[in-house]
N, C-alpha and C positions, 0 to 999 in steps of 0.2 A: 420666294423670299418674303419676309415680313415687310411692314410698311416703311421701316427705316432703311432696310437694305435693298429693297426691290422696287421702289416707286420711280419709274422713269421720269415722271414729272418733277420729282425732287432732284433729279440729275446727279445725285450723289456728290454734288459740288458744294455742300455746305450743311447738309442736315443729316443727323444720325441720332436717334433716340426719341423717346416718346414725347418729350416736351420741346423739341427743337424748333418749332415752326412759327410761333405766334408772338414772341415777346420782344419788346423793344429794349435796347440797352440803356444803362444809366448814362446820363449826359457826359460824364467825365471819362468815358472809355472810347477808344478809337474804333469806330465801326460797331457792328452788331455782335454782341457776345453770345447770341443764341445760335450761331451757325447757320444763318440764313444766307441771302445773297451777299456779295462781298462788301457792300456798303462803301462803294467807291467814293461817293461825294463826302461821306462823313470822315473817312480816314484822310483823304487828300486835303480836305478843308483844314483839319487839324495840323497837317504837315505845313500848309501854307501859312497858317497863323503863327506856328512856331518859327518858321523861317523869317517871316516879316518882323517878329519880335526881336530875333537875333540881329537882323539888319538894322532895325531902328536903334538898337543898343550899341552898335559898333560904328555907325556912320556919324560924321559931324564932329565938331569940337566945341564943347566937351561932349562925351557920350551921354545918351539918354540914361537916366538913372531909373532903376526899378528892379523888381525880382526877376530872376532868370525864367525862361519859358518852362512851364510845368508839363512833364510827361504824364500820360495816363498811368493808372496802376499797372505794374508789370504782371501781376497775377490776380485773377479773380476766380471765385468758385460759385457754383450755383447748384441748388437742389430743387427738383421739380416733381410734382405729382399731378397726373392728369387722369381724366375719366371721360369716356365717350359712350353714348347710349343711343341705340336705334330701336324704336318701338313701332308696331303696327305694320311690319313688313310682310305683305302678302306675296307669296311666290306664285308666279304664273304657272299654271298646271296643277295648283293645289298646295295647300299648306301655308304655314306662317313661321316667322322666326323673330326672336328678340335677341339683340346683340349688345354686349357690354365689354368695353376695353378699359383696363386699368394699367397705367404705366408709371414708371419711376425713372429718373435720370439724375446722374451726378456729372457735372461738367467742370472742366478746368480751361480757362482762357489765359493764354500767355501772350503778352505784347512785348516782343524784344525791341521794337522801335515804333515810331509813329506810323510807319508805312507797312508794317508786317504784323499779322495776327495769326496765331495758331490756337486751335481749339481741339480738346480731347473729351470724349464722352463715353460713359458706361451706362447702358440703358437696359431696362427689362419691361416687357409688356405682356399681360395676360389678356386673352380674348375669349369670352364665353359666348356660346351659341345655344339658344334654347329653341329647338325645332318642335313644331306641332304638325304631324301628318304630312311631312315633306317627302312623300313617296316618289315625286318626280326626281329627287336627288338620291334617295335611298329606297329602292324598291322592297327591301326586306322589312324594315320596321318604321320607315319615315323619319329616322333620327340618325343622320350620317355621322355625326361627331358631337363632342361636347365643348372642349376648350383647347386652346393653343397657347404656346409659350414662346416668346422670342427674347433672346439676349443678344446684345450688340456692343461691340467695342470699336470706336471709330476716331478718326482724326482728320483735320482739315487745316490748310494753310492758305492765307490770302496775302498777297504782296502787291503793293502799289508803287512801282518803280518811279513813276512820274505822274504828271497831271492828267494824262490821257489813257494810261493802260492799267489794268488790274489782272494779275495772274492768280489762278486758283488751282488747288490740287486737293484730292480727298481719297480716303480709303476706309474700309470697314470690314470686319469679320464678325461672325456670330452663328447662332443656331435659330432655326425657325421650324417648330415641330408641334405635333399633338403631344399631349402629356406623356404618353408611354412610347412614343416613337424613338427609334435608335438615334443617338447623337451623331454617329458616324454618317448616317444617311441624311442628316438635317443641317450639315454645315453649309454656310453661305458666305460669299465674299463679294467685294465690290471695289473698283478703283475708278477714278475719274480725274479729269483735268480740263483746263480751258483758259481762255483769255477774253476780257471785255475791253472795248474801246469806247471812250467817252465821246459820243457824237455831239451832245449838247451838255450844258452844265447839269441837267437833271435827267439825261438819257444816256445809258451805256448799253451797247450791243456787242455780241461776240459769239463765239462758237466753242464747243468743247466735245468731249467724248465720254462715254460711260461703258465700261466693261464689267459685267456681273455674271455670276454663276447662275445656273438654272438647274432644277431638279431632274431635267431630262438629259443631264450630262452634257449639255451644250453650253457654250459661252455666248451671252448676248453682248454684242458690240454695237453701240448706237452713237451716231452723231447727234449732238444736242445743241440747239440754239439757246444762247444765253441772253437774258433780258434783265435790265435793272432800270426801272423807270419810276419817277416820282413827280407828280404835278400838284402844286398848291392851288386848289380850286377856290378857296376862300381863306380868311384869316385862321379859321379853326378846322378847315376841311382839306384833306389830302387824298389823292389817289395813288396807290402804290401797285406796281405790277412787276413781278420777278419770277424767274423760272422755278424757284423753290416753292414759294407759297401761293402762286397764282395771283389773282387780283384782289385788292382790298380797298374799300373806301373807309377812311378814318375821320371821325369827328372828335376833336380834342378840346373840350371847353375849358379844361384846367390841367395843371400838372398831375393831378391825382386821378383824373378820369379820362378814359378813351373808349369810344364806341365805334365798332367796326362792322362792316358788311363784307363777308369773306366767301370766296368760292375756291375749292381745291379738288384735287384728284388723287386717288390712292390705288395702288396695284400691289396686292399681297399674295404670297405663295407659301404654303405650309406642307410639311411632310406628315402623312397620316401614319398611325400606328399599324401594327401587324394584325389587328382584329377588324371586325366589320366586313362590309361587302367589298371594300377596296383596300386590302392589306398592303401597307407600304406604298400607298398611292400618294397623290398630290391634290391638294385643294387650292384653287386660285379664286381670288375675289377682286373685282374692279368696282370702284364706286366714285361718284361725284357728290360732294357736299356743298350746300349753300346755306349760310347761317349768319345770324347777327350775334355779336359778342360785346359784352361790357367788361372793361378792365379797370380795377381800382388799385391804386398804390397808396395804402394808408401810411406806410412807413418807408424810409429809404431802403431800397433793396428788396422790398416785399411786393409782390404782384399777385392779385387775386382775379380770376377770370371766370365768367359764366356766359354760356351762349345757347341759343336755340335756333333751329331751322329745319331743314329737310335733307334727307338723302334722296336726291332727285333721280339717281340712276345707280343700279347695282346689278352685277352679273356674277353668278357662281358657276364654277366648273370643277368636276372631279375626274381625275385620270387614274388609271391603274399604275402599278409599279413599272410597267414598260412604256408609259407615256401615251397610252391609248385612251382617248376620251370616252368616258362611260356615261356621264350625264352632265347637262348644263341647264341653267334656268336664269331668267331675268326676274327681277322683283319690282313690285309697285313702289312708288315713292313712300317714304316712311318719315315719321317724326324723328328729329335728331337733336340731342342735347349734349352739352359738354361742360366740363369745369376744369380749372387748372389753378395751381399754386406754384409760384416760383420764388425762391429766396436767394439773393446774390450777396456775396460778401468778399 
């Protein structure tokens, strides 16, 4: 599966689509609108504020005068464009590769109440590989494939029934394929769910499950630990750790600027076409990225991001149509760069 339907680290409990992972929500929305971890503290805090406002306005004689508590917008939309680039990736055993990923996503967030959030996404991502003498992967001409395409349609629901628990559920369907591969052989799906318990005001822990299809006709069923942790290290510095995004250090000198140090993991799987040395086979890639990123919000709802770092680990594997491994290789660390643009309204 592709990066949004098949990343075990993403748990399928909140992310689906090329731009789902790195954006913080507007301050007037309950929880994170980008489909990340449930945002227990944010949603529950708004619920407590609303409840306290109602209590203050109804107790005593005479009642406290003032406007009624304000609900967040019931519906919000977002449009995202992302790009990722990996350069200088030498393949152990010989050869090099340059990789580019271009993604788009349309998102809809629905807030039926202060304690419930539903998000729906439609995403597309193109991945281009430019191999040079990669005979360790393709013994015929050293160029095993050119590009892949992934489409995904997903939804997730987060519910905070009280001050200590958050319930999550998620599902997605899509296609993950080389350009000329058969759609019927490239269909992928995923469902997941779980619960988090607030151990401390800034620490929530829990457990969930992930069931997802694989191209070897097996279903992968995994238990998943869920983590949602945030520490305020200084006035402008935070550390955030969650199951979806991994770990992030954030420096926020102003409302318009955020600087982050991020580490994450990806596990992708694609169906190959019926040509080449592995017709109708499967390509699998695993990688770990570490990078710094700057985010600028010049206008309300508009977010521009740029980052640079390294792909510190990558492994490629190619299987035939029967699931028999043909070739695999690890790659040296490579330069990693990314950009992103998101507009919410």
